[in-house]
N, C-alpha and C positions, 0 to 999 in steps of 0.2 A: 301827656308827658311834660316833664318841666325841663327845659334847656337851660345850659348854662353856657356863657360865652368862654372863649379860651383864655380871656384875661381875668376871669373870675378867679378868686382864691378858692381852692378846693375845700367843699364843706367838710371834708374828713378831719380838718384842723391841723394838716401837716405844714401850713404856712406857704405851700407851693401854689402855683397857679394850676387849675383843674386840668389844663392840657399836658402838664408835666408830672401829674400826680395819678389820680384815678382815671381821668378822661380816657387814656389809651386802653385801659381795661374794659370800660365801659363799651367802648367804640369797637372792641374785639382786635385791636392792633397789637396787643400785648397780654400777657397774663401775669398776675401778681407773683413775685418771687418769694414772698413770706406770708406766713399765716396772718399777721398783723395787717399786710398790705391788702389781703383779700377781705378781711373784716372792714378795713376803712372803705374799700371799693363798694362793699355791700350797704354801708351806710349811705354812701353817695347815691346808690341805686334807689334807696328808699326817697332820698331827697328828690331825685329826678323821675321817680315813679317808673323804674326800669325793672318790672316784674320779670320779664324775660332773663335778666341777668341774675336776678335772685335764684330762680329755678335752675339756671345753667350752672351755678357755683354751689349748688346744694349737693349733698352725697348721702348715701345710706339711707337711715330712717328720716333724716330731715328731708331728704328728696321725695322719699315714699309719701311722707305726711304733708308735703308742700302742697298748699291751695292758692293758685293763682288768683282767684277771685278774692279771698281774704286778704291776701298780700297787697293786692290792688286797691282795695277799699281802704286799708290802713294808710298806706302811701298816699292815697287822694286825700283822706280827710285829716291827717296829721301833717304839721309842719315841723320837720326835724331840724333843730337849731344848733345843736353842740354835741361833739363827740369827744369823750376823755378816755383814753387808754391807760388803764391803771398798772396792769402787769401783763407779761408776756412769759410763757414758759415753753421753751423749744420753738418750733415753728419757723426756724430759719432756712436759709436757701439749701442747706445739706440735711435738713430734718424731713422725716416722713409724718410727723404729728407735731401738733402744737395746741396750746391753750392760750386764749387771749381774754383777759378780764377787762371790760369796759363800761361806761355809762353812757348812754345817748339819751340826750334831752330832747323833748318834742312837745308840741302844743296840740291838744286834741279837745274839741268841744269847749274851747276857751279855757282850758285847764293845762298848766305846764305839769308835764310828768317826766319822770326819769326811769328808763329800762336799765337796770344794772345786771349784767349777765356774765358768766363765764363759759365762753364758747370753745367747742372742740374743733380742731381742723385736721385733716389729713390730706397728704398728697396722693392722689389716685391718678395713675398714668401719667405722672409728671405734673399734674395740676393741683393746686390747692382747692379743697372743698370744705364747706361748712357742714359739719356732721350733726350739729345740734347743741344744747346747752349741757354743761357738766353737771351732774348730779351732786348736791352738796358741796361741802369743803373738805378736803383732805386734812385730817389732823395728824400731825407727828407727835409721837410721844417721846418725852425727853427720858423717861425711864422705863424699865420693863413692866409689863402689866403684872399687877398683884393678883394672885389667885384667892379664892374665898378662904381656904384653909391654911395660907401662908401667915406667917407673923406679920402684924399690922406694921406699916412702915413708920408710925409715929413713934414707936419704941415703947408702947404700952405693955408689951409682953403678951397681949390676947390676940386670938386669931383675928384676921382682917374682917371676917363676916360678923364677929361680935363686937367690934370697935368701929373704925372709920368706915367700914363697908356697909352699915346699916342702912 
């Protein structure tokens, strides 16, 4: 297990000292109040090879599929160097679910790699849990869906299936 000193800047990228950021979560003195805080502390758990914390903060299918051996091997063989949070959706102190999109940079076998993930989090019995990766990206339509037999929206006068829907 890799230890950090209390004066060390937290690896999660918050800019705070580890003992004022993710340290209390990993030590079991406090629990993350938001989905993003849990995600950041899980990044720190990989940095410090704290597989116990990763397992304890997993829920649902992520917990059922969790392999302590695989997580320990990845944490031991990779050097996690940078975390960037791109977006968060819900996941606040008053929410019961949230999504955090992030990129985690690490070096493994001499190659620098980036894990880009959209993670789902849920509050279970008052504590945030990592539930797994979000499937695909939600696409929001700006206009109603056009049916095959509707007039083509391009204005040709033909049915959609005979025009732009080919």
